[in-house]
N, C-alpha and C positions, 0 to 999 in steps of 0.2 A: 594533446590538448586536454586541459582539465575541464571536467564538467562544471557547468554553472548552476547554482541553486535557483530553483523556481518557486519554491513553496512560499505561501503567504499566510500570515497569521491574522485571523479575524476574531474580534471580541464579540461574544454573543451573550444573551441573557443567562445562559447556563454555564458559561465558562469561556473557552476559546476554541476555535476551529483552525487547525492547520490544513490548508488546502493546496494540493499539488495537481497539476493537470498534464496529460500527455494526449497527443492526437495521433490517430492511426488512419492510414488509407485502407479502410476495411469496414465491413458492415458491423453494426452493433452486435449482431449474433455471433460473428467471428471473434470479436474482442471478448464478448461474454464467455465464450468457450475457453479463451486463454485465462480467464479469471476463475472458472468454475470446474473445469475438467481436470481430474487429478494428474493425468499424464502430461497435461499442458502446464499446470501450476508447478509441477516438479521441475520444469525447466528454468523457472525464475524465482520461486519462493520455496516450494517444497511440496511433496505429495500429501494427500490427505486420504482418510478412510472413514467409513461410517455411512449412516443413512442421512444424507443431506436433505433437509427440509426446514422450513421456518419453525422455530421453537425447538429444534433438535441441536445436539452437540456432536461435532465431528472431532477426530484427532488429526492434527496437522503437524507435519515434521518441518521444522525450520532448517532446511537443508543447507543454508548458507551461513549459519551461525556456528560458533564453536560448539563442538560435541553434538551437533545436529539434533537438538532436543525435540521431543514430541510434546504438544500441548493441546489442551481442550479449547475448541473454538465454538462458540454458540452462534447459531444463525438466527439473528433477531428479525430479519425481513429478507425476502427474496422475491423480486418482481422482474423476471427475465424479459427482455435483456436490458433493463434500465437501472435496476437498483439492487444492491446487495449490502445488507447491514450485518456486521459481525461484532462480537465482543469476546474478550478473553481476559483471564487474570493469570498472571505469572509472578515470578519473583520480583519483577520490575514494577508491578502495579496492575491496574486495570486499563484495558485498551478498548475503545469503541471506535470503529471505523465504518465508513460508508464508501462504496464504489458506485458512482453514478455515471451512466453512459448516455450520450445523446448523439444521434447520427444526423448529419446534414450533407447532402450532395456527395455521398460515397465516402465520407470521412466520419470517424467516430471520435468524440472527445471523451476521455476518461477523466472524471473529476474525483480525486481521492480525497476524502475528508477524514481527518483524525480528530474526533471530539475530545478535547483535553479538559480534564478536571482542574489541572494546574499547568502553568507554563514552565514549571521547574523541569530542567532537563531537555528543553526544546533544542538546545545546541547539539544534543546527541540524537534525539528522535528525528529531527528534520533531515540531517544527512543520511540517516538510515532509510527513510522512505524514499529520498531521491535515488539512492542506490538501488533499492528494490524495484522502483518503477523503471529505472534505466535497464535493470536486468530483464524486465518484461519487454521493453523495446527490443533489446538485443535478442531475446528468445524468439520474438515474432519475426525479426528481420534476418535471423541467422547470422548475426554479426558477433564479434568477440564479446565475451562477458566483461563488464567493467570490474575494476579493482576497488574494493572498499577503501583502500588507502588513499584513493583520489578524492574521496568524499569527506572522510573524517580523519584528521581534525580540520581540514581546509575550510569546510562549510560552517563550522561551529560559530564563528563570529557573525556570519550573516543571519543565522537563526537567533542567536543570543540578542542581537541588535533589535530584532523585531519584538522581542518580549521586554526589552528595556534592561536586560541583564548586562 
């Protein structure tokens, strides 16, 4: 079965936000650990190293990208276990994301927000985040990892339509 896109594009005063959500039967602290502990992030995004604290920069390996590059990621804000704001700049441009957790009755919702300066390339960015968040789900559940080929280019029209492309 092919994965279904879930991301939604919201226009803001500062640009646009691409918002994706996932819900876990777990405490916010446990989900937070999946987002912040290097041995756990290695399972779905990549490991990281450095002195992690607000205002600091860590090195993150994008282990599921071609050539598994390392990049600098700045920690803009960290309020455990509710909010992590990160930014980075690479060959593709600048990236600002927030991971927001809220726990209710034993379930935790992860709200992933990518703050976009422009909607150009949303058809590539959206499927990428869907893939990574499903990698997080698979890592937490111990289920098989998804195949990026099931996300892109199949989801591109869905995201392009939201931006009007």
